[in-house]
KOLTIKE-274475 format. One line per field, with one value per residue (C-alpha): residue number from 1; x, y negated, z negated. Coordinates in steps of 0.001 Angstrom, whole numbers, plus 500000, padded with zeros to 6 digits. Each point is the difference from the previous one (the first is absolute). Layout:
resi <- NUM / ...
c1 <- X / ...
c2 <- Y / ...
c3 <- Z / ...
//
This chain:
resi <- 1 / 2 / 3 / 4 / 5 / 6 / 7 / 8 / 9 / 10 / 11 / 12 / 13 / 14 / 15 / 16 / 17 / 18 / 19 / 20 / 21 / 22 / 23 / 24 / 25 / 26 / 27 / 28 / 29 / 30 / 31 / 32 / 33 / 34 / 35 / 36 / 37 / 38 / 39 / 40 / 41 / 42 / 43 / 44 / 45 / 46 / 47 / 48 / 49 / 50 / 51 / 52 / 53 / 54 / 55 / 56 / 57 / 58 / 59 / 60 / 61 / 62 / 63 / 64 / 65 / 66 / 67 / 68 / 69 / 70 / 71 / 72 / 73 / 74 / 75 / 76 / 77 / 78 / 79 / 80 / 81 / 82 / 83 / 84 / 85 / 86 / 87 / 88 / 89 / 90 / 91 / 92 / 93 / 94 / 95 / 96 / 97 / 98 / 99 / 100 / 101 / 102 / 103 / 104 / 105 / 106 / 107 / 108 / 109 / 110 / 111 / 112 / 113 / 114 / 115 / 116 / 117 / 118 / 119 / 120 / 121 / 122 / 123 / 124 / 125 / 126 / 127 / 128 / 129 / 130 / 131 / 132 / 133 / 134 / 135 / 136 / 137 / 138 / 139 / 140 / 141 / 142 / 143 / 144 / 145 / 146 / 147 / 148 / 149 / 150 / 151 / 152 / 153 / 154 / 155 / 156 / 157 / 158 / 159 / 160 / 161 / 162 / 163 / 164 / 165 / 166 / 167 / 168 / 169 / 170 / 171 / 172 / 173 / 174 / 175 / 176 / 177 / 178 / 179 / 180 / 181 / 182 / 183 / 184 / 185 / 186 / 187 / 188 / 189 / 190 / 191 / 192 / 193 / 194 / 195 / 196 / 197 / 198 / 199 / 200 / 201 / 202 / 203 / 204 / 205 / 206 / 207 / 208 / 209 / 210 / 211 / 212 / 213 / 214 / 215 / 216 / 217 / 218 / 219 / 220 / 221 / 222 / 223 / 224 / 225 / 226 / 227 / 228 / 229 / 230 / 231 / 232 / 233 / 234 / 235 / 236 / 237 / 238 / 239 / 240 / 241 / 242 / 243 / 244 / 245 / 246 / 247 / 248 / 249 / 250 / 251 / 252 / 253 / 254 / 255 / 256 / 257 / 258 / 259 / 260 / 261 / 262 / 263 / 264 / 265 / 266 / 267 / 268 / 269 / 270 / 271 / 272 / 273 / 274 / 275 / 276 / 277 / 278 / 279 / 280 / 281 / 282 / 283 / 284 / 285 / 286 / 287 / 288 / 289 / 290 / 291 / 292 / 293 / 294 / 295 / 296 / 297 / 298 / 299 / 300 / 301 / 302 / 303 / 304 / 305 / 306 / 307 / 308 / 309 / 310 / 311 / 312 / 313 / 314 / 315 / 316 / 317 / 318 / 319 / 320 / 321 / 322 / 323 / 324 / 325 / 326 / 327 / 328 / 329 / 330 / 331 / 332 / 333 / 334 / 335 / 336 / 337 / 338 / 339 / 340 / 341 / 342 / 343 / 344 / 345 / 346 / 347 / 348 / 349 / 350 / 351 / 352 / 353 / 354 / 355 / 356 / 357 / 358 / 359 / 360 / 361 / 362 / 363 / 364 / 365 / 366 / 367 / 368 / 369 / 370 / 371 / 372 / 373 / 374 / 375 / 376 / 377 / 378 / 379 / 380 / 381 / 382 / 383 / 384 / 385 / 386 / 387 / 388 / 389 / 390 / 391 / 392 / 393 / 394 / 395 / 396 / 397 / 398 / 399 / 400 / 401 / 402 / 403 / 404 / 405 / 406 / 407 / 408 / 409 / 410 / 411 / 412 / 413 / 414 / 415 / 416 / 417 / 418 / 419 / 420 / 421 / 422 / 423 / 424 / 425 / 426 / 427 / 428 / 429 / 430 / 431 / 432 / 433 / 434 / 435 / 436 / 437 / 438 / 439 / 440 / 441 / 442 / 443 / 444 / 445 / 446 / 447 / 448 / 449 / 450 / 451 / 452 / 453 / 454 / 455 / 456 / 457 / 458 / 459 / 460 / 461 / 462 / 463 / 464 / 465 / 466 / 467 / 468 / 469 / 470 / 471 / 472 / 473 / 474 / 475 / 476 / 477 / 478 / 479 / 480 / 481 / 482 / 483
c1 <- 156506 / 498314 / 500459 / 498704 / 497077 / 499174 / 500204 / 497770 / 497467 / 500209 / 499548 / 496623 / 496764 / 498427 / 496404 / 497262 / 498479 / 496752 / 497871 / 498232 / 503563 / 500767 / 503341 / 503034 / 498178 / 501712 / 497602 / 499212 / 501152 / 496380 / 498815 / 502246 / 499073 / 500633 / 502525 / 498879 / 501446 / 502270 / 499390 / 503354 / 498981 / 502513 / 497970 / 499809 / 502682 / 498608 / 500978 / 502551 / 498803 / 500480 / 502862 / 497577 / 503080 / 500743 / 496544 / 499103 / 503698 / 498623 / 497602 / 498466 / 499224 / 503081 / 503342 / 502914 / 503262 / 502554 / 503749 / 502411 / 502319 / 502984 / 503051 / 502708 / 502724 / 498936 / 500260 / 497973 / 496869 / 500275 / 500141 / 497141 / 497809 / 500693 / 499219 / 496544 / 499566 / 500843 / 497757 / 497502 / 500415 / 500037 / 497114 / 498032 / 498098 / 496342 / 498909 / 496562 / 498626 / 499333 / 497235 / 498501 / 497373 / 496348 / 496826 / 496361 / 497767 / 496961 / 497157 / 498445 / 502700 / 501608 / 503101 / 502430 / 500575 / 503598 / 499247 / 503446 / 501923 / 503402 / 498752 / 497996 / 502962 / 502590 / 497338 / 499727 / 503548 / 501707 / 497973 / 497007 / 497198 / 496343 / 498825 / 498875 / 495869 / 499796 / 502277 / 500860 / 502954 / 502756 / 498503 / 500632 / 496818 / 501717 / 502596 / 497637 / 497754 / 502917 / 501008 / 496452 / 500104 / 503420 / 501739 / 502169 / 502055 / 500342 / 497353 / 498880 / 500363 / 495863 / 500727 / 502560 / 498066 / 497016 / 502018 / 501452 / 497047 / 498737 / 503152 / 499219 / 496347 / 501209 / 502795 / 497014 / 497564 / 502999 / 500894 / 496304 / 499458 / 503339 / 498729 / 496349 / 501896 / 501712 / 497239 / 498068 / 502779 / 500538 / 496067 / 499744 / 503203 / 497897 / 496729 / 497982 / 499269 / 499282 / 499487 / 500043 / 499195 / 502525 / 502497 / 499218 / 496606 / 500954 / 503424 / 498946 / 498759 / 499576 / 497559 / 497156 / 496651 / 500083 / 503680 / 498249 / 497502 / 502062 / 502099 / 497256 / 498136 / 501900 / 498227 / 496610 / 501727 / 499553 / 503498 / 498947 / 499291 / 503423 / 501543 / 498224 / 500705 / 504114 / 499852 / 497986 / 502870 / 502523 / 498548 / 500148 / 497371 / 500418 / 496437 / 501331 / 500653 / 496303 / 498210 / 499425 / 501537 / 497917 / 499939 / 502476 / 499597 / 502605 / 500738 / 502880 / 502858 / 499317 / 497450 / 497829 / 498011 / 497647 / 500886 / 499335 / 501665 / 503851 / 501408 / 501262 / 503798 / 499647 / 498711 / 502389 / 503145 / 498564 / 501831 / 497417 / 500240 / 501861 / 501043 / 503458 / 498645 / 497763 / 502152 / 499631 / 499311 / 500809 / 496902 / 501630 / 501199 / 501522 / 497837 / 501277 / 498028 / 499845 / 502981 / 502472 / 498884 / 500661 / 503399 / 501029 / 498505 / 501141 / 502446 / 502360 / 498485 / 500060 / 496190 / 497830 / 496510 / 497164 / 496856 / 497214 / 497736 / 502678 / 503146 / 501936 / 502708 / 498995 / 502379 / 500838 / 498133 / 496349 / 500985 / 500193 / 496639 / 498907 / 500786 / 499025 / 496513 / 499969 / 501448 / 496672 / 496897 / 497834 / 502975 / 499668 / 499973 / 502634 / 497749 / 500379 / 503430 / 501793 / 503628 / 499143 / 498763 / 500826 / 502221 / 502765 / 499513 / 501014 / 502517 / 501949 / 500600 / 500572 / 502751 / 501584 / 500826 / 500793 / 502478 / 501426 / 500988 / 496913 / 497764 / 496431 / 497409 / 496151 / 499078 / 496338 / 500373 / 500977 / 497775 / 502369 / 501288 / 503333 / 502665 / 503571 / 502540 / 503796 / 500442 / 497393 / 496846 / 501876 / 503198 / 498211 / 496542 / 499080 / 501657 / 497514 / 496514 / 499365 / 496306 / 499669 / 497946 / 499526 / 501652 / 498154 / 502304 / 500017 / 498247 / 498092 / 497958 / 499140 / 496811 / 498646 / 499356 / 502271 / 502746 / 497494 / 497970 / 501248 / 502787 / 499686 / 499692 / 499093 / 502559 / 497516 / 500881 / 504147 / 500047 / 498188 / 502169 / 503523 / 498925 / 499791 / 503526 / 501087 / 498724 / 501637 / 503395 / 499963 / 500686 / 497088 / 500848 / 497416 / 500761 / 498812 / 499944 / 499653 / 497330 / 500850 / 497163 / 497634 / 500292 / 498431 / 496585 / 501229 / 503028 / 497673 / 497506 / 503186 / 501269 / 496732 / 499779 / 503469 / 499394 / 496499 / 501951 / 503040 / 502350 / 503360 / 500320 / 503458 / 499799 / 503635 / 498561 / 496770 / 501813 / 502771 / 497319 / 499447 / 502199 / 500088 / 500243 / 500410 / 499677 / 500247 / 497321 / 500674 / 497713 / 499627 / 500119 / 499035 / 502695 / 502990 / 499220 / 499725 / 502707
c2 <- 553239 / 500554 / 495789 / 499414 / 502086 / 498435 / 496695 / 500948 / 501205 / 496710 / 497970 / 501610 / 498967 / 502175 / 500644 / 500437 / 503775 / 500541 / 502431 / 501159 / 500331 / 503581 / 500909 / 499939 / 497816 / 496496 / 497303 / 498569 / 495961 / 498889 / 501460 / 498163 / 497044 / 496659 / 498026 / 496621 / 497104 / 497524 / 496545 / 498510 / 496639 / 497269 / 497775 / 496147 / 498235 / 497938 / 496294 / 498849 / 498279 / 496840 / 499456 / 499514 / 499536 / 496550 / 498804 / 500745 / 499536 / 497410 / 501225 / 496782 / 496760 / 498232 / 498597 / 501268 / 499167 / 502335 / 499419 / 501331 / 503041 / 499621 / 501918 / 499997 / 500279 / 497321 / 496593 / 498165 / 501444 / 498262 / 496893 / 500665 / 501122 / 496775 / 497829 / 502145 / 499211 / 496429 / 499544 / 501570 / 497602 / 496674 / 501294 / 502714 / 501503 / 500936 / 503374 / 499128 / 499658 / 496723 / 499008 / 502916 / 502428 / 498742 / 502015 / 499207 / 501649 / 501924 / 500231 / 502322 / 502074 / 499426 / 500098 / 497445 / 499840 / 498996 / 498967 / 498583 / 502720 / 499705 / 499741 / 503330 / 501163 / 498984 / 501318 / 503389 / 500587 / 498698 / 501976 / 501711 / 497277 / 499928 / 502046 / 499395 / 499178 / 501400 / 503475 / 502684 / 498180 / 498492 / 496500 / 501386 / 499250 / 497767 / 502052 / 503334 / 497706 / 498978 / 503412 / 501238 / 497598 / 500765 / 497342 / 501402 / 503210 / 502394 / 501250 / 498447 / 502135 / 500434 / 501461 / 501763 / 501761 / 500593 / 501584 / 502677 / 500835 / 500816 / 502220 / 501611 / 500639 / 501648 / 502025 / 501542 / 500689 / 501617 / 502059 / 501212 / 500732 / 502260 / 501749 / 500461 / 501455 / 502500 / 501212 / 500717 / 501597 / 502458 / 500496 / 500574 / 502542 / 501816 / 500021 / 498307 / 497228 / 499215 / 496460 / 497314 / 496384 / 497967 / 497946 / 496713 / 499991 / 501184 / 497572 / 496830 / 497705 / 496316 / 499891 / 497938 / 500853 / 496972 / 501147 / 503417 / 498437 / 498043 / 503105 / 502277 / 497506 / 497413 / 498978 / 499088 / 496397 / 497726 / 498670 / 496205 / 500143 / 501838 / 496946 / 497593 / 501866 / 499771 / 496229 / 499058 / 502152 / 498106 / 497212 / 498299 / 498266 / 501929 / 499861 / 501312 / 503323 / 500527 / 497897 / 502661 / 499799 / 499871 / 502604 / 499805 / 500954 / 501618 / 497656 / 501364 / 501132 / 497768 / 499154 / 496809 / 498705 / 497405 / 496211 / 499363 / 502541 / 500561 / 503529 / 501693 / 499504 / 496183 / 500020 / 502113 / 497501 / 497556 / 500036 / 500890 / 499030 / 502615 / 500734 / 498581 / 496325 / 499879 / 498367 / 501748 / 498498 / 501612 / 500479 / 502016 / 498136 / 501584 / 500965 / 499676 / 501257 / 497846 / 501775 / 499528 / 496291 / 499158 / 501563 / 498325 / 496505 / 500525 / 502499 / 499022 / 496714 / 500485 / 499725 / 496884 / 500490 / 498022 / 499052 / 501012 / 497069 / 497113 / 501711 / 499040 / 501974 / 501526 / 499805 / 503372 / 498776 / 499900 / 502836 / 502424 / 499287 / 500256 / 503519 / 500945 / 498846 / 501560 / 503567 / 501073 / 499994 / 497630 / 497554 / 499831 / 496504 / 498597 / 500893 / 503111 / 500887 / 502041 / 501396 / 503055 / 498748 / 502483 / 496957 / 499857 / 503627 / 500428 / 497371 / 500755 / 504040 / 497984 / 497623 / 502971 / 502140 / 497373 / 498848 / 503360 / 500231 / 501730 / 499323 / 499732 / 500801 / 500439 / 503555 / 500014 / 503001 / 502469 / 498753 / 497760 / 496570 / 499720 / 502384 / 499472 / 500149 / 500317 / 497825 / 499913 / 501699 / 499911 / 502012 / 502788 / 500969 / 498139 / 501864 / 499279 / 499171 / 497675 / 499760 / 496668 / 500837 / 497182 / 501156 / 498300 / 500929 / 496719 / 499768 / 497168 / 502540 / 502311 / 498813 / 498975 / 504171 / 499494 / 502723 / 502192 / 498283 / 497948 / 501337 / 503523 / 502895 / 503445 / 503267 / 500933 / 496865 / 499924 / 503719 / 498712 / 497393 / 502087 / 502184 / 498115 / 498353 / 503785 / 500540 / 497018 / 500486 / 497213 / 499659 / 498521 / 497376 / 498504 / 496289 / 498957 / 496502 / 498617 / 497570 / 496847 / 499146 / 497556 / 496168 / 498467 / 498386 / 496701 / 500405 / 501868 / 497137 / 497817 / 502130 / 500101 / 496215 / 499553 / 502672 / 497884 / 496890 / 501630 / 499654 / 501499 / 503863 / 501163 / 502976 / 501418 / 499670 / 502290 / 502501 / 500496 / 501300 / 503169 / 502910 / 503373 / 503687 / 502689 / 503105 / 502752 / 502739 / 503542 / 502088 / 503201 / 503503 / 503163 / 502075 / 497592 / 498113 / 503060 / 499451
c3 <- 663435 / 496517 / 500004 / 503248 / 499381 / 496877 / 501850 / 502279 / 497150 / 498381 / 503204 / 500864 / 497901 / 497685 / 501541 / 497867 / 500258 / 501699 / 498385 / 503533 / 501334 / 500826 / 498155 / 502376 / 502633 / 501108 / 499498 / 503024 / 500258 / 500808 / 496596 / 497973 / 498248 / 501682 / 498022 / 498048 / 502277 / 497560 / 501304 / 499761 / 501059 / 498492 / 497602 / 500704 / 498081 / 497674 / 500057 / 496937 / 497586 / 498431 / 497582 / 496818 / 497874 / 501722 / 500103 / 496482 / 498481 / 497721 / 497092 / 499314 / 502133 / 498243 / 501216 / 498553 / 499979 / 498702 / 499172 / 502684 / 498772 / 497780 / 501548 / 497302 / 502735 / 501861 / 498500 / 502351 / 498671 / 496627 / 502281 / 501648 / 496949 / 498568 / 502682 / 500460 / 495976 / 500473 / 502750 / 498314 / 496993 / 501984 / 502359 / 498750 / 502832 / 499909 / 499233 / 500889 / 503894 / 500952 / 500388 / 498135 / 501513 / 499921 / 499129 / 499833 / 497452 / 501018 / 497084 / 502311 / 500481 / 496939 / 501320 / 501472 / 503980 / 501478 / 503630 / 500995 / 502580 / 498517 / 496199 / 500761 / 501608 / 496782 / 497295 / 501418 / 500740 / 496946 / 497165 / 502261 / 498227 / 501456 / 503227 / 503177 / 500602 / 503013 / 499347 / 497260 / 498070 / 502093 / 501723 / 503798 / 501948 / 502622 / 500695 / 500599 / 502066 / 502104 / 500009 / 501161 / 502990 / 501198 / 498871 / 497684 / 499712 / 497046 / 497642 / 496530 / 496938 / 500011 / 503512 / 498996 / 497246 / 502247 / 502394 / 497657 / 498566 / 504085 / 500228 / 496717 / 501156 / 503156 / 498278 / 497496 / 502722 / 502124 / 497548 / 498768 / 504014 / 499827 / 496641 / 501386 / 503225 / 498093 / 497854 / 503365 / 501296 / 497263 / 499565 / 503715 / 499825 / 497262 / 501955 / 497587 / 502143 / 503529 / 501877 / 497877 / 500311 / 501452 / 497473 / 501421 / 499040 / 496463 / 499247 / 501554 / 497152 / 499686 / 502895 / 500002 / 501666 / 502026 / 501446 / 500489 / 501927 / 502092 / 500889 / 500568 / 502450 / 501306 / 502542 / 497814 / 499755 / 502444 / 501404 / 499931 / 496378 / 499234 / 501960 / 497845 / 496856 / 501286 / 500539 / 496711 / 498228 / 501452 / 499279 / 503656 / 501562 / 503471 / 501392 / 503277 / 498553 / 498942 / 502765 / 502951 / 503171 / 503068 / 502785 / 502832 / 503269 / 502757 / 502838 / 502044 / 498391 / 496855 / 497533 / 499916 / 497232 / 499753 / 500415 / 496287 / 498595 / 499636 / 500209 / 496516 / 501583 / 500118 / 496397 / 498831 / 500915 / 497439 / 496865 / 497499 / 496243 / 497819 / 496672 / 500724 / 500830 / 497171 / 497049 / 496683 / 496727 / 496818 / 498346 / 496696 / 496718 / 497513 / 496971 / 496369 / 496765 / 496546 / 498551 / 502980 / 500862 / 496382 / 499803 / 502990 / 498304 / 496843 / 499574 / 502926 / 501092 / 503637 / 501027 / 499820 / 499631 / 501483 / 498695 / 502568 / 499129 / 500167 / 501617 / 497253 / 498263 / 496486 / 497351 / 498370 / 496408 / 502032 / 502213 / 497010 / 498880 / 503512 / 500677 / 496782 / 500512 / 503619 / 498675 / 499611 / 502229 / 499368 / 498800 / 496247 / 498452 / 497845 / 497165 / 500633 / 500540 / 497501 / 499517 / 501501 / 503524 / 502995 / 501592 / 496571 / 499765 / 503725 / 500226 / 496828 / 501548 / 503461 / 498491 / 497761 / 502883 / 502134 / 497514 / 499708 / 504077 / 501325 / 503079 / 498739 / 502283 / 499077 / 499491 / 500585 / 503164 / 496893 / 497420 / 497705 / 499486 / 501542 / 501890 / 499560 / 502628 / 499654 / 502848 / 502184 / 501745 / 503192 / 498611 / 497764 / 498404 / 496595 / 497212 / 497329 / 499660 / 497008 / 498188 / 497491 / 496670 / 497364 / 496068 / 497068 / 497592 / 498369 / 496567 / 501193 / 502060 / 497751 / 499052 / 503612 / 501144 / 503022 / 498905 / 500804 / 502442 / 502687 / 502366 / 498781 / 502867 / 499013 / 500989 / 503204 / 501593 / 498790 / 501410 / 503619 / 500419 / 498820 / 502679 / 502496 / 499651 / 499411 / 503685 / 501425 / 498274 / 497220 / 496266 / 498259 / 497780 / 497529 / 499121 / 496509 / 499575 / 496397 / 499904 / 498014 / 497182 / 501230 / 498976 / 497198 / 500821 / 499747 / 502256 / 502493 / 499896 / 500901 / 502759 / 501146 / 500476 / 501043 / 503199 / 500797 / 500052 / 501986 / 497009 / 499951 / 498965 / 498701 / 502319 / 498317 / 496664 / 500748 / 501814 / 497426 / 497712 / 502056 / 499727 / 502695 / 499094 / 502676 / 499672 / 502663 / 500039 / 501736 / 501306 / 497452 / 501898 / 498162 / 501881 / 499557 / 496620 / 497804 / 497782
//
């Protein structure tokens, strides 16, 4: 009996005491606060993500031929390995694509453009090189345009990100609405407030003045202008939707039209030009910055850069002074090129971290020079942000005044950059590039003449003089770094 009464008491929900209620009086059911309706609507199932592990299996746009696994219990595996080695010795396979990828140097944008769709796909999927000119990062404008016209199912990474942001914004608005309802209910019970403004007028955000005018006075616009705007936005020349239809008159049980006018039903049988009928031309290309283009040309040998004037390949020895000259704006003449120019410092750090296995991407969005990804931007966010700083530690720079002037930043600037990286959960790395001493005047004049006539420059010998030192900078917090 005791257990049953205890169970009954536990099953009855606890009611909040009303200060106006008489002791011992049973509360009326109409006076009880209504329970909040919980929306149990099932969430729409998200489409499956593509298999990025398979798409981005290669770290670089090179072909590798690993040997098969040797199993000691199976002697045939040794014969298989010997056969593969002999085959590669007699006819060695090429690790580079044939023909190489083609890029066009653009002096206006100071970058290299790749227009071939297959080359764009390979360079992005195998190393995450470049960015789409009409996309945020991945060159997927054509796929997004097909999805917009209903020709392709699924969604792109940008659309998925935009949808997640919209869902997060709606969730915050709903949470703010419920919090305000709870506060209003508490204040209303305490008798501190009366009727308040509707919640919809307070919580609706992001609505422009034009949308407010359209919602408050929808009849103020001309219907014909709305139809014309819809037709122009769709990109089709359907003049029948804009031209007014002459009035019809009733004859018996049917509607008669003038002789020179056909009814709207007859015009609807025509097949208007839709988006699906218009072929879509890919207007996007891959844009490589100067460091990425030179790494693909000199470091890997998979890219050929063509001159914009002659449409002929530019050799690597001539590509280096060209990129050095266009690393600043306006372009520097050959005589003004120095060992600490912007391109040599940027490419040295780019080549350094690429050789260590990192995926290096531009970091201008976070106020740094480079971002380091472990596998790529589609797998996880960047772990490190790199700042490039020249270091003039050689004795030849002692009397030039560059040790205390050029390339030096104050602590305010460093704290600002470090604060930004802490907010986005990235570790800041300061990469000091040891700048070699300047060449003697005679050697410099000879190199200048060779650059003017298109002479050969030993790129490997030049880059071998640079060294990179890495320092990780962490934000100092008083409550965490006292000891």
